[in-house]
mmCIF file of the N, C-alpha and C atoms, coordinates in Angstrom:
data_MODEL
# 
_entry.id   MODEL 
# 
loop_
_atom_site.group_PDB 
_atom_site.id 
_atom_site.type_symbol 
_atom_site.label_atom_id 
_atom_site.label_alt_id 
_atom_site.label_comp_id 
_atom_site.label_asym_id 
_atom_site.label_entity_id 
_atom_site.label_seq_id 
_atom_site.pdbx_PDB_ins_code 
_atom_site.Cartn_x 
_atom_site.Cartn_y 
_atom_site.Cartn_z 
_atom_site.occupancy 
_atom_site.B_iso_or_equiv 
_atom_site.pdbx_formal_charge 
_atom_site.auth_seq_id 
_atom_site.auth_comp_id 
_atom_site.auth_asym_id 
_atom_site.auth_atom_id 
_atom_site.pdbx_PDB_model_num 
ATOM 1   N N  . MET A 1 1  ? 256.317 102.957 52.739 1.00 0.00 ? 1  MET A N  1 
ATOM 2   C CA . MET A 1 1  ? 256.949 104.217 52.373 1.00 0.00 ? 1  MET A CA 1 
ATOM 3   C C  . MET A 1 1  ? 257.796 103.987 51.128 1.00 0.00 ? 1  MET A C  1 
ATOM 4   N N  . ALA A 1 2  ? 257.568 104.819 50.126 1.00 0.00 ? 2  ALA A N  1 
ATOM 5   C CA . ALA A 1 2  ? 258.320 104.742 48.874 1.00 0.00 ? 2  ALA A CA 1 
ATOM 6   C C  . ALA A 1 2  ? 259.316 105.889 48.852 1.00 0.00 ? 2  ALA A C  1 
ATOM 7   N N  . SER A 1 3  ? 260.568 105.576 49.051 1.00 0.00 ? 3  SER A N  1 
ATOM 8   C CA . SER A 1 3  ? 261.594 106.605 49.123 1.00 0.00 ? 3  SER A CA 1 
ATOM 9   C C  . SER A 1 3  ? 262.016 107.049 47.728 1.00 0.00 ? 3  SER A C  1 
ATOM 10  N N  . ALA A 1 4  ? 262.154 108.349 47.555 1.00 0.00 ? 4  ALA A N  1 
ATOM 11  C CA . ALA A 1 4  ? 262.591 108.927 46.292 1.00 0.00 ? 4  ALA A CA 1 
ATOM 12  C C  . ALA A 1 4  ? 263.632 109.999 46.585 1.00 0.00 ? 4  ALA A C  1 
ATOM 13  N N  . LYS A 1 5  ? 264.345 110.371 45.542 1.00 0.00 ? 5  LYS A N  1 
ATOM 14  C CA . LYS A 1 5  ? 265.388 111.402 45.671 1.00 0.00 ? 5  LYS A CA 1 
ATOM 15  C C  . LYS A 1 5  ? 265.282 112.314 44.470 1.00 0.00 ? 5  LYS A C  1 
ATOM 16  N N  . THR A 1 6  ? 265.431 113.621 44.723 1.00 0.00 ? 6  THR A N  1 
ATOM 17  C CA . THR A 1 6  ? 265.461 114.580 43.627 1.00 0.00 ? 6  THR A CA 1 
ATOM 18  C C  . THR A 1 6  ? 266.541 115.609 43.918 1.00 0.00 ? 6  THR A C  1 
ATOM 19  N N  . VAL A 1 7  ? 267.051 116.209 42.860 1.00 0.00 ? 7  VAL A N  1 
ATOM 20  C CA . VAL A 1 7  ? 268.023 117.295 42.980 1.00 0.00 ? 7  VAL A CA 1 
ATOM 21  C C  . VAL A 1 7  ? 267.403 118.513 42.309 1.00 0.00 ? 7  VAL A C  1 
ATOM 22  N N  . LEU A 1 8  ? 267.353 119.611 43.048 1.00 0.00 ? 8  LEU A N  1 
ATOM 23  C CA . LEU A 1 8  ? 266.793 120.849 42.530 1.00 0.00 ? 8  LEU A CA 1 
ATOM 24  C C  . LEU A 1 8  ? 267.887 121.897 42.425 1.00 0.00 ? 8  LEU A C  1 
ATOM 25  N N  . ARG A 1 9  ? 267.842 122.662 41.359 1.00 0.00 ? 9  ARG A N  1 
ATOM 26  C CA . ARG A 1 9  ? 268.744 123.803 41.205 1.00 0.00 ? 9  ARG A CA 1 
ATOM 27  C C  . ARG A 1 9  ? 268.027 125.001 41.823 1.00 0.00 ? 9  ARG A C  1 
ATOM 28  N N  . VAL A 1 10 ? 268.703 125.676 42.749 1.00 0.00 ? 10 VAL A N  1 
ATOM 29  C CA . VAL A 1 10 ? 268.099 126.797 43.470 1.00 0.00 ? 10 VAL A CA 1 
ATOM 30  C C  . VAL A 1 10 ? 269.009 128.006 43.333 1.00 0.00 ? 10 VAL A C  1 
ATOM 31  N N  . THR A 1 11 ? 268.464 129.108 42.852 1.00 0.00 ? 11 THR A N  1 
ATOM 32  C CA . THR A 1 11 ? 269.252 130.337 42.743 1.00 0.00 ? 11 THR A CA 1 
ATOM 33  C C  . THR A 1 11 ? 268.990 131.226 43.956 1.00 0.00 ? 11 THR A C  1 
ATOM 34  N N  . GLY A 1 12 ? 269.958 132.060 44.259 1.00 0.00 ? 12 GLY A N  1 
ATOM 35  C CA . GLY A 1 12 ? 269.819 133.010 45.348 1.00 0.00 ? 12 GLY A CA 1 
ATOM 36  C C  . GLY A 1 12 ? 270.255 132.488 46.700 1.00 0.00 ? 12 GLY A C  1 
ATOM 37  N N  . LEU A 1 13 ? 271.188 131.561 46.727 1.00 0.00 ? 13 LEU A N  1 
ATOM 38  C CA . LEU A 1 13 ? 271.639 130.974 47.988 1.00 0.00 ? 13 LEU A CA 1 
ATOM 39  C C  . LEU A 1 13 ? 272.919 131.585 48.527 1.00 0.00 ? 13 LEU A C  1 
ATOM 40  N N  . ALA A 1 14 ? 273.419 132.643 47.908 1.00 0.00 ? 14 ALA A N  1 
ATOM 41  C CA . ALA A 1 14 ? 274.740 133.177 48.254 1.00 0.00 ? 14 ALA A CA 1 
ATOM 42  C C  . ALA A 1 14 ? 274.776 133.903 49.600 1.00 0.00 ? 14 ALA A C  1 
ATOM 43  N N  . GLU A 1 15 ? 273.654 134.394 50.070 1.00 0.00 ? 15 GLU A N  1 
ATOM 44  C CA . GLU A 1 15 ? 273.642 135.131 51.337 1.00 0.00 ? 15 GLU A CA 1 
ATOM 45  C C  . GLU A 1 15 ? 273.900 134.181 52.511 1.00 0.00 ? 15 GLU A C  1 
ATOM 46  N N  . PRO A 1 16 ? 274.659 134.638 53.511 1.00 0.00 ? 16 PRO A N  1 
ATOM 47  C CA . PRO A 1 16 ? 274.918 133.792 54.684 1.00 0.00 ? 16 PRO A CA 1 
ATOM 48  C C  . PRO A 1 16 ? 273.603 133.358 55.338 1.00 0.00 ? 16 PRO A C  1 
ATOM 49  N N  . GLY A 1 17 ? 273.540 132.119 55.727 1.00 0.00 ? 17 GLY A N  1 
ATOM 50  C CA . GLY A 1 17 ? 272.367 131.596 56.410 1.00 0.00 ? 17 GLY A CA 1 
ATOM 51  C C  . GLY A 1 17 ? 271.295 131.020 55.501 1.00 0.00 ? 17 GLY A C  1 
ATOM 52  N N  . LEU A 1 18 ? 271.310 131.383 54.220 1.00 0.00 ? 18 LEU A N  1 
ATOM 53  C CA . LEU A 1 18 ? 270.259 130.889 53.333 1.00 0.00 ? 18 LEU A CA 1 
ATOM 54  C C  . LEU A 1 18 ? 270.331 129.384 53.066 1.00 0.00 ? 18 LEU A C  1 
ATOM 55  N N  . PRO A 1 19 ? 271.517 128.810 52.888 1.00 0.00 ? 19 PRO A N  1 
ATOM 56  C CA . PRO A 1 19 ? 271.541 127.352 52.698 1.00 0.00 ? 19 PRO A CA 1 
ATOM 57  C C  . PRO A 1 19 ? 270.888 126.596 53.861 1.00 0.00 ? 19 PRO A C  1 
ATOM 58  N N  . SER A 1 20 ? 271.200 126.976 55.088 1.00 0.00 ? 20 SER A N  1 
ATOM 59  C CA . SER A 1 20 ? 270.594 126.276 56.223 1.00 0.00 ? 20 SER A CA 1 
ATOM 60  C C  . SER A 1 20 ? 269.106 126.582 56.328 1.00 0.00 ? 20 SER A C  1 
ATOM 61  N N  . ALA A 1 21 ? 268.689 127.782 55.916 1.00 0.00 ? 21 ALA A N  1 
ATOM 62  C CA . ALA A 1 21 ? 267.261 128.114 55.914 1.00 0.00 ? 21 ALA A CA 1 
ATOM 63  C C  . ALA A 1 21 ? 266.509 127.245 54.916 1.00 0.00 ? 21 ALA A C  1 
ATOM 64  N N  . VAL A 1 22 ? 267.107 127.009 53.742 1.00 0.00 ? 22 VAL A N  1 
ATOM 65  C CA . VAL A 1 22 ? 266.486 126.154 52.731 1.00 0.00 ? 22 VAL A CA 1 
ATOM 66  C C  . VAL A 1 22 ? 266.402 124.721 53.244 1.00 0.00 ? 22 VAL A C  1 
ATOM 67  N N  . GLU A 1 23 ? 267.459 124.235 53.858 1.00 0.00 ? 23 GLU A N  1 
ATOM 68  C CA . GLU A 1 23 ? 267.433 122.881 54.414 1.00 0.00 ? 23 GLU A CA 1 
ATOM 69  C C  . GLU A 1 23 ? 266.337 122.749 55.469 1.00 0.00 ? 23 GLU A C  1 
ATOM 70  N N  . SER A 1 24 ? 266.211 123.747 56.338 1.00 0.00 ? 24 SER A N  1 
ATOM 71  C CA . SER A 1 24 ? 265.180 123.720 57.383 1.00 0.00 ? 24 SER A CA 1 
ATOM 72  C C  . SER A 1 24 ? 263.782 123.795 56.784 1.00 0.00 ? 24 SER A C  1 
ATOM 73  N N  . LEU A 1 25 ? 263.613 124.661 55.799 1.00 0.00 ? 25 LEU A N  1 
ATOM 74  C CA . LEU A 1 25 ? 262.318 124.812 55.133 1.00 0.00 ? 25 LEU A CA 1 
ATOM 75  C C  . LEU A 1 25 ? 261.865 123.497 54.521 1.00 0.00 ? 25 LEU A C  1 
ATOM 76  N N  . LEU A 1 26 ? 262.759 122.864 53.776 1.00 0.00 ? 26 LEU A N  1 
ATOM 77  C CA . LEU A 1 26 ? 262.400 121.616 53.110 1.00 0.00 ? 26 LEU A CA 1 
ATOM 78  C C  . LEU A 1 26 ? 262.241 120.466 54.095 1.00 0.00 ? 26 LEU A C  1 
ATOM 79  N N  . SER A 1 27 ? 263.057 120.432 55.127 1.00 0.00 ? 27 SER A N  1 
ATOM 80  C CA . SER A 1 27 ? 262.962 119.366 56.127 1.00 0.00 ? 27 SER A CA 1 
ATOM 81  C C  . SER A 1 27 ? 261.641 119.422 56.884 1.00 0.00 ? 27 SER A C  1 
ATOM 82  N N  . ALA A 1 28 ? 261.024 120.592 56.934 1.00 0.00 ? 28 ALA A N  1 
ATOM 83  C CA . ALA A 1 28 ? 259.745 120.749 57.626 1.00 0.00 ? 28 ALA A CA 1 
ATOM 84  C C  . ALA A 1 28 ? 258.560 120.291 56.779 1.00 0.00 ? 28 ALA A C  1 
ATOM 85  N N  . VAL A 1 29 ? 258.778 120.048 55.492 1.00 0.00 ? 29 VAL A N  1 
ATOM 86  C CA . VAL A 1 29 ? 257.698 119.585 54.616 1.00 0.00 ? 29 VAL A CA 1 
ATOM 87  C C  . VAL A 1 29 ? 257.386 118.125 54.954 1.00 0.00 ? 29 VAL A C  1 
ATOM 88  N N  . GLU A 1 30 ? 256.118 117.829 55.124 1.00 0.00 ? 30 GLU A N  1 
ATOM 89  C CA . GLU A 1 30 ? 255.719 116.459 55.444 1.00 0.00 ? 30 GLU A CA 1 
ATOM 90  C C  . GLU A 1 30 ? 256.213 115.495 54.367 1.00 0.00 ? 30 GLU A C  1 
ATOM 91  N N  . GLY A 1 31 ? 256.846 114.424 54.798 1.00 0.00 ? 31 GLY A N  1 
ATOM 92  C CA . GLY A 1 31 ? 257.359 113.420 53.883 1.00 0.00 ? 31 GLY A CA 1 
ATOM 93  C C  . GLY A 1 31 ? 258.830 113.564 53.555 1.00 0.00 ? 31 GLY A C  1 
ATOM 94  N N  . VAL A 1 32 ? 259.415 114.735 53.829 1.00 0.00 ? 32 VAL A N  1 
ATOM 95  C CA . VAL A 1 32 ? 260.838 114.933 53.535 1.00 0.00 ? 32 VAL A CA 1 
ATOM 96  C C  . VAL A 1 32 ? 261.669 114.290 54.634 1.00 0.00 ? 32 VAL A C  1 
ATOM 97  N N  . GLU A 1 33 ? 262.579 113.440 54.213 1.00 0.00 ? 33 GLU A N  1 
ATOM 98  C CA . GLU A 1 33 ? 263.460 112.741 55.136 1.00 0.00 ? 33 GLU A CA 1 
ATOM 99  C C  . GLU A 1 33 ? 264.777 113.487 55.335 1.00 0.00 ? 33 GLU A C  1 
ATOM 100 N N  . TYR A 1 34 ? 265.241 114.168 54.273 1.00 0.00 ? 34 TYR A N  1 
ATOM 101 C CA . TYR A 1 34 ? 266.580 114.761 54.298 1.00 0.00 ? 34 TYR A CA 1 
ATOM 102 C C  . TYR A 1 34 ? 266.674 115.808 53.202 1.00 0.00 ? 34 TYR A C  1 
ATOM 103 N N  . ALA A 1 35 ? 267.270 116.939 53.511 1.00 0.00 ? 35 ALA A N  1 
ATOM 104 C CA . ALA A 1 35 ? 267.548 117.969 52.500 1.00 0.00 ? 35 ALA A CA 1 
ATOM 105 C C  . ALA A 1 35 ? 268.952 118.502 52.757 1.00 0.00 ? 35 ALA A C  1 
ATOM 106 N N  . HIS A 1 36 ? 269.774 118.557 51.705 1.00 0.00 ? 36 HIS A N  1 
ATOM 107 C CA . HIS A 1 36 ? 271.152 119.042 51.838 1.00 0.00 ? 36 HIS A CA 1 
ATOM 108 C C  . HIS A 1 36 ? 271.486 119.971 50.679 1.00 0.00 ? 36 HIS A C  1 
ATOM 109 N N  . VAL A 1 37 ? 271.940 121.175 51.017 1.00 0.00 ? 37 VAL A N  1 
ATOM 110 C CA . VAL A 1 37 ? 272.327 122.167 50.016 1.00 0.00 ? 37 VAL A CA 1 
ATOM 111 C C  . VAL A 1 37 ? 273.800 122.019 49.693 1.00 0.00 ? 37 VAL A C  1 
ATOM 112 N N  . ASN A 1 38 ? 274.117 121.995 48.395 1.00 0.00 ? 38 ASN A N  1 
ATOM 113 C CA . ASN A 1 38 ? 275.491 122.086 47.904 1.00 0.00 ? 38 ASN A CA 1 
ATOM 114 C C  . ASN A 1 38 ? 275.623 123.503 47.372 1.00 0.00 ? 38 ASN A C  1 
ATOM 115 N N  . LEU A 1 39 ? 276.176 124.386 48.177 1.00 0.00 ? 39 LEU A N  1 
ATOM 116 C CA . LEU A 1 39 ? 276.240 125.804 47.838 1.00 0.00 ? 39 LEU A CA 1 
ATOM 117 C C  . LEU A 1 39 ? 277.032 126.052 46.566 1.00 0.00 ? 39 LEU A C  1 
ATOM 118 N N  . GLY A 1 40 ? 278.152 125.374 46.393 1.00 0.00 ? 40 GLY A N  1 
ATOM 119 C CA . GLY A 1 40 ? 278.995 125.565 45.213 1.00 0.00 ? 40 GLY A CA 1 
ATOM 120 C C  . GLY A 1 40 ? 278.279 125.240 43.919 1.00 0.00 ? 40 GLY A C  1 
ATOM 121 N N  . ALA A 1 41 ? 277.421 124.243 43.954 1.00 0.00 ? 41 ALA A N  1 
ATOM 122 C CA . ALA A 1 41 ? 276.684 123.831 42.755 1.00 0.00 ? 41 ALA A CA 1 
ATOM 123 C C  . ALA A 1 41 ? 275.313 124.483 42.674 1.00 0.00 ? 41 ALA A C  1 
ATOM 124 N N  . ALA A 1 42 ? 274.912 125.216 43.722 1.00 0.00 ? 42 ALA A N  1 
ATOM 125 C CA . ALA A 1 42 ? 273.587 125.833 43.797 1.00 0.00 ? 42 ALA A CA 1 
ATOM 126 C C  . ALA A 1 42 ? 272.483 124.789 43.627 1.00 0.00 ? 42 ALA A C  1 
ATOM 127 N N  . LYS A 1 43 ? 272.672 123.653 44.324 1.00 0.00 ? 43 LYS A N  1 
ATOM 128 C CA . LYS A 1 43 ? 271.699 122.562 44.237 1.00 0.00 ? 43 LYS A CA 1 
ATOM 129 C C  . LYS A 1 43 ? 271.338 122.077 45.634 1.00 0.00 ? 43 LYS A C  1 
ATOM 130 N N  . VAL A 1 44 ? 270.145 121.541 45.733 1.00 0.00 ? 44 VAL A N  1 
ATOM 131 C CA . VAL A 1 44 ? 269.718 120.906 46.968 1.00 0.00 ? 44 VAL A CA 1 
ATOM 132 C C  . VAL A 1 44 ? 269.250 119.491 46.630 1.00 0.00 ? 44 VAL A C  1 
ATOM 133 N N  . THR A 1 45 ? 269.765 118.530 47.387 1.00 0.00 ? 45 THR A N  1 
ATOM 134 C CA . THR A 1 45 ? 269.382 117.131 47.238 1.00 0.00 ? 45 THR A CA 1 
ATOM 135 C C  . THR A 1 45 ? 268.366 116.819 48.324 1.00 0.00 ? 45 THR A C  1 
ATOM 136 N N  . ILE A 1 46 ? 267.250 116.212 47.916 1.00 0.00 ? 46 ILE A N  1 
ATOM 137 C CA . ILE A 1 46 ? 266.163 115.944 48.847 1.00 0.00 ? 46 ILE A CA 1 
ATOM 138 C C  . ILE A 1 46 ? 265.760 114.480 48.744 1.00 0.00 ? 46 ILE A C  1 
ATOM 139 N N  . ASN A 1 47 ? 265.737 113.812 49.871 1.00 0.00 ? 47 ASN A N  1 
ATOM 140 C CA . ASN A 1 47 ? 265.187 112.461 49.962 1.00 0.00 ? 47 ASN A CA 1 
ATOM 141 C C  . ASN A 1 47 ? 263.812 112.603 50.597 1.00 0.00 ? 47 ASN A C  1 
ATOM 142 N N  . TYR A 1 48 ? 262.819 111.938 50.031 1.00 0.00 ? 48 TYR A N  1 
ATOM 143 C CA . TYR A 1 48 ? 261.458 112.103 50.525 1.00 0.00 ? 48 TYR A CA 1 
ATOM 144 C C  . TYR A 1 48 ? 260.622 110.858 50.248 1.00 0.00 ? 48 TYR A C  1 
ATOM 145 N N  . ASP A 1 49 ? 259.495 110.795 50.921 1.00 0.00 ? 49 ASP A N  1 
ATOM 146 C CA . ASP A 1 49 ? 258.525 109.725 50.718 1.00 0.00 ? 49 ASP A CA 1 
ATOM 147 C C  . ASP A 1 49 ? 257.603 110.185 49.598 1.00 0.00 ? 49 ASP A C  1 
ATOM 148 N N  . ASP A 1 50 ? 257.694 109.543 48.437 1.00 0.00 ? 50 ASP A N  1 
ATOM 149 C CA . ASP A 1 50 ? 256.913 110.023 47.297 1.00 0.00 ? 50 ASP A CA 1 
ATOM 150 C C  . ASP A 1 50 ? 255.433 109.656 47.367 1.00 0.00 ? 50 ASP A C  1 
ATOM 151 N N  . SER A 1 51 ? 255.029 108.969 48.414 1.00 0.00 ? 51 SER A N  1 
ATOM 152 C CA . SER A 1 51 ? 253.597 108.769 48.616 1.00 0.00 ? 51 SER A CA 1 
ATOM 153 C C  . SER A 1 51 ? 252.996 109.938 49.397 1.00 0.00 ? 51 SER A C  1 
ATOM 154 N N  . VAL A 1 52 ? 253.860 110.826 49.900 1.00 0.00 ? 52 VAL A N  1 
ATOM 155 C CA . VAL A 1 52 ? 253.408 111.975 50.693 1.00 0.00 ? 52 VAL A CA 1 
ATOM 156 C C  . VAL A 1 52 ? 253.631 113.293 49.957 1.00 0.00 ? 52 VAL A C  1 
ATOM 157 N N  . THR A 1 53 ? 254.760 113.441 49.278 1.00 0.00 ? 53 THR A N  1 
ATOM 158 C CA . THR A 1 53 ? 255.084 114.678 48.575 1.00 0.00 ? 53 THR A CA 1 
ATOM 159 C C  . THR A 1 53 ? 255.829 114.341 47.289 1.00 0.00 ? 53 THR A C  1 
ATOM 160 N N  . GLY A 1 54 ? 256.143 115.363 46.509 1.00 0.00 ? 54 GLY A N  1 
ATOM 161 C CA . GLY A 1 54 ? 256.854 115.149 45.259 1.00 0.00 ? 54 GLY A CA 1 
ATOM 162 C C  . GLY A 1 54 ? 257.678 116.365 44.887 1.00 0.00 ? 54 GLY A C  1 
ATOM 163 N N  . ALA A 1 55 ? 258.434 116.240 43.818 1.00 0.00 ? 55 ALA A N  1 
ATOM 164 C CA . ALA A 1 55 ? 259.340 117.307 43.393 1.00 0.00 ? 55 ALA A CA 1 
ATOM 165 C C  . ALA A 1 55 ? 258.591 118.605 43.113 1.00 0.00 ? 55 ALA A C  1 
ATOM 166 N N  . GLU A 1 56 ? 257.435 118.519 42.464 1.00 0.00 ? 56 GLU A N  1 
ATOM 167 C CA . GLU A 1 56 ? 256.680 119.741 42.148 1.00 0.00 ? 56 GLU A CA 1 
ATOM 168 C C  . GLU A 1 56 ? 256.240 120.475 43.409 1.00 0.00 ? 56 GLU A C  1 
ATOM 169 N N  . ALA A 1 57 ? 255.821 119.731 44.429 1.00 0.00 ? 57 ALA A N  1 
ATOM 170 C CA . ALA A 1 57 ? 255.422 120.350 45.696 1.00 0.00 ? 57 ALA A CA 1 
ATOM 171 C C  . ALA A 1 57 ? 256.616 120.994 46.395 1.00 0.00 ? 57 ALA A C  1 
ATOM 172 N N  . LEU A 1 58 ? 257.779 120.371 46.291 1.00 0.00 ? 58 LEU A N  1 
ATOM 173 C CA . LEU A 1 58 ? 258.986 120.925 46.915 1.00 0.00 ? 58 LEU A CA 1 
ATOM 174 C C  . LEU A 1 58 ? 259.423 122.202 46.198 1.00 0.00 ? 58 LEU A C  1 
ATOM 175 N N  . ILE A 1 59 ? 259.327 122.200 44.877 1.00 0.00 ? 59 ILE A N  1 
ATOM 176 C CA . ILE A 1 59 ? 259.633 123.401 44.101 1.00 0.00 ? 59 ILE A CA 1 
ATOM 177 C C  . ILE A 1 59 ? 258.665 124.521 44.480 1.00 0.00 ? 59 ILE A C  1 
ATOM 178 N N  . ALA A 1 60 ? 257.389 124.195 44.595 1.00 0.00 ? 60 ALA A N  1 
ATOM 179 C CA . ALA A 1 60 ? 256.388 125.199 44.965 1.00 0.00 ? 60 ALA A CA 1 
ATOM 180 C C  . ALA A 1 60 ? 256.679 125.781 46.345 1.00 0.00 ? 60 ALA A C  1 
ATOM 181 N N  . GLU A 1 61 ? 257.106 124.946 47.269 1.00 0.00 ? 61 GLU A N  1 
ATOM 182 C CA . GLU A 1 61 ? 257.440 125.415 48.613 1.00 0.00 ? 61 GLU A CA 1 
ATOM 183 C C  . GLU A 1 61 ? 258.612 126.392 48.569 1.00 0.00 ? 61 GLU A C  1 
ATOM 184 N N  . LEU A 1 62 ? 259.629 126.076 47.779 1.00 0.00 ? 62 LEU A N  1 
ATOM 185 C CA . LEU A 1 62 ? 260.771 126.990 47.639 1.00 0.00 ? 62 LEU A CA 1 
ATOM 186 C C  . LEU A 1 62 ? 260.350 128.301 46.985 1.00 0.00 ? 62 LEU A C  1 
ATOM 187 N N  . LYS A 1 63 ? 259.499 128.224 45.987 1.00 0.00 ? 63 LYS A N  1 
ATOM 188 C CA . LYS A 1 63 ? 259.034 129.443 45.309 1.00 0.00 ? 63 LYS A CA 1 
ATOM 189 C C  . LYS A 1 63 ? 258.210 130.311 46.247 1.00 0.00 ? 63 LYS A C  1 
ATOM 190 N N  . ARG A 1 64 ? 257.388 129.698 47.110 1.00 0.00 ? 64 ARG A N  1 
ATOM 191 C CA . ARG A 1 64 ? 256.623 130.464 48.107 1.00 0.00 ? 64 ARG A CA 1 
ATOM 192 C C  . ARG A 1 64 ? 257.558 131.211 49.043 1.00 0.00 ? 64 ARG A C  1 
ATOM 193 N N  . ALA A 1 65 ? 258.740 130.633 49.292 1.00 0.00 ? 65 ALA A N  1 
ATOM 194 C CA . ALA A 1 65 ? 259.720 131.264 50.186 1.00 0.00 ? 65 ALA A CA 1 
ATOM 195 C C  . ALA A 1 65 ? 260.590 132.287 49.453 1.00 0.00 ? 65 ALA A C  1 
ATOM 196 N N  . GLY A 1 66 ? 260.372 132.440 48.131 1.00 0.00 ? 66 GLY A N  1 
ATOM 197 C CA . GLY A 1 66 ? 261.094 133.467 47.394 1.00 0.00 ? 66 GLY A CA 1 
ATOM 198 C C  . GLY A 1 66 ? 262.304 132.981 46.601 1.00 0.00 ? 66 GLY A C  1 
ATOM 199 N N  . PHE A 1 67 ? 262.484 131.671 46.505 1.00 0.00 ? 67 PHE A N  1 
ATOM 200 C CA . PHE A 1 67 ? 263.609 131.121 45.753 1.00 0.00 ? 67 PHE A CA 1 
ATOM 201 C C  . PHE A 1 67 ? 263.157 130.677 44.374 1.00 0.00 ? 67 PHE A C  1 
ATOM 202 N N  . ASP A 1 68 ? 264.047 130.773 43.411 1.00 0.00 ? 68 ASP A N  1 
ATOM 203 C CA . ASP A 1 68 ? 263.788 130.239 42.079 1.00 0.00 ? 68 ASP A CA 1 
ATOM 204 C C  . ASP A 1 68 ? 264.361 128.834 42.059 1.00 0.00 ? 68 ASP A C  1 
ATOM 205 N N  . ALA A 1 69 ? 263.498 127.844 41.842 1.00 0.00 ? 69 ALA A N  1 
ATOM 206 C CA . ALA A 1 69 ? 263.928 126.452 41.885 1.00 0.00 ? 69 ALA A CA 1 
ATOM 207 C C  . ALA A 1 69 ? 263.424 125.702 40.665 1.00 0.00 ? 69 ALA A C  1 
ATOM 208 N N  . THR A 1 70 ? 264.277 124.843 40.134 1.00 0.00 ? 70 THR A N  1 
ATOM 209 C CA . THR A 1 70 ? 263.912 123.991 39.013 1.00 0.00 ? 70 THR A CA 1 
ATOM 210 C C  . THR A 1 70 ? 264.494 122.608 39.247 1.00 0.00 ? 70 THR A C  1 
ATOM 211 N N  . GLN A 1 71 ? 263.865 121.612 38.660 1.00 0.00 ? 71 GLN A N  1 
ATOM 212 C CA . GLN A 1 71 ? 264.399 120.258 38.777 1.00 0.00 ? 71 GLN A CA 1 
ATOM 213 C C  . GLN A 1 71 ? 265.626 120.130 37.918 1.00 0.00 ? 71 GLN A C  1 
ATOM 214 N N  . ASP A 1 72 ? 266.684 119.563 38.474 1.00 0.00 ? 72 ASP A N  1 
ATOM 215 C CA . ASP A 1 72 ? 267.963 119.444 37.761 1.00 0.00 ? 72 ASP A CA 1 
ATOM 216 C C  . ASP A 1 72 ? 267.955 118.273 36.825 1.00 0.00 ? 72 ASP A C  1 
# 
């Protein structure tokens, strides 16, 4: 397992419950070990197995859920 870390900037997290929804969404992606939202910075830090997934796939997953996400 090759562990990697990325930080994504995510807009639209101000509504109650959305930070935990984003963490749950990303944690359910195969290969993701950990996802944590920093609401004040509008960023999510993700630790993942880069042999299974990658930053582009995580961004695509957030976009499918209706969030605007970019790599920080």
